[in-house]
C-alpha positions in Angstrom: 73.0 59.8 -10.5 73.0 62.7 -12.5 70.3 65.9 -11.4 70.9 69.1 -12.4 68.7 71.4 -10.2 67.6 74.7 -11.2 65.3 77.1 -9.5 62.0 75.9 -11.6 63.2 72.2 -10.1 63.8 72.8 -6.4 60.8 71.2 -4.9 61.8 68.6 -1.8 60.9 70.2 1.3 63.0 67.0 2.5 65.8 64.5 1.3 66.8 61.5 3.4 70.1 59.4 2.8 69.7 56.2 5.4 72.8 54.0 5.1 72.8 54.6 1.2 76.6 54.4 0.3 77.4 54.4 -3.6 80.2 52.7 -5.3 83.0 55.2 -4.1 83.0 58.3 -1.1 83.3 60.8 -4.3 80.0 59.4 -5.9 78.0 59.4 -2.7 79.1 63.0 -2.1 78.1 63.8 -5.6 74.7 62.3 -4.7 74.4 64.2 -1.7 75.4 67.5 -3.5 72.7 66.7 -6.1 69.2 66.1 -3.5 70.8 68.9 -1.6 70.0 70.9 -4.9 66.9 70.2 -5.2 66.2 71.1 -2.6 63.4 74.3 -1.9 64.7 77.0 0.8 63.9 75.6 4.1 64.4 72.3 3.4 66.1 69.8 5.4 68.6 67.1 4.2 69.1 64.2 6.6 71.8 61.4 6.2 73.2 58.4 8.6 76.1 56.3 7.4 78.1 54.2 8.5 81.3 55.0 9.9 84.8 53.3 10.7 84.4 50.8 13.6 80.9 49.3 12.3 80.6 45.7 12.0 77.4 46.3 9.3 77.2 48.6 6.2 80.4 48.5 3.7 83.1 46.5 3.8 85.4 48.7 1.9 86.8 51.7 4.4 86.7 54.3 1.6 82.8 53.7 1.5 82.7 54.7 5.4 81.8 58.6 6.3 83.2 60.3 9.4 80.6 63.3 10.3 83.2 66.0 8.6 83.3 63.9 5.5 79.5 64.6 5.3 79.5 68.5 5.0 80.2 68.2 1.5 77.9 71.3 0.0 78.6 74.7 -0.2 77.4 77.8 2.1 73.6 77.1 1.0 72.8 74.7 3.9 73.1 75.7 7.6 74.0 72.6 10.0 71.5 72.1 12.6 73.0 68.6 13.8 76.4 66.8 13.0 77.1 63.9 15.4 78.9 60.2 15.3 76.8 58.4 17.6 77.2 54.4 19.0 74.0 52.7 17.9 72.5 49.4 18.5 70.6 48.4 15.1 67.7 45.9 15.0 66.5 46.9 11.6 65.9 43.3 9.8 68.8 40.8 9.0 71.1 42.9 7.3 70.4 45.6 9.6 71.2 44.0 13.3 74.3 43.6 15.4 74.5 42.8 19.1 77.4 45.6 18.9 76.7 49.4 19.2 77.5 50.5 15.5 79.0 53.9 14.8 76.6 56.0 12.4 77.5 59.3 11.3 74.7 61.9 11.5 73.9 64.8 9.8 70.6 67.6 9.7 71.1 70.5 7.8 68.6 73.2 6.4 68.9 75.1 3.2 69.2 78.5 3.8 66.3 81.0 2.6 67.2 83.0 -0.2 67.5 86.7 0.4 
């Protein structure tokens, strides 16, 4: 994914990444930075990724995220919520487990331009 934002194409009110972990942690972080760049001032970025200790999600530990690793953007964002939670998932055959899953969750708002 390659996206270059400028003030003419920052038009999303919100962008969301639920359980989308790319081939490497660096690739996922780069995607997050590009998604944040596409937000309007005041826009929301929401992310939920599997953390270490989950039965579901990527099998490679380097593709799992702890909450602090979701903070890959510059100071243009204000963090509203950042936490690792254990959640019992029942979201179809590929996201269902009898055990609670560790999920890193982030909600951040892009700061208004002064």
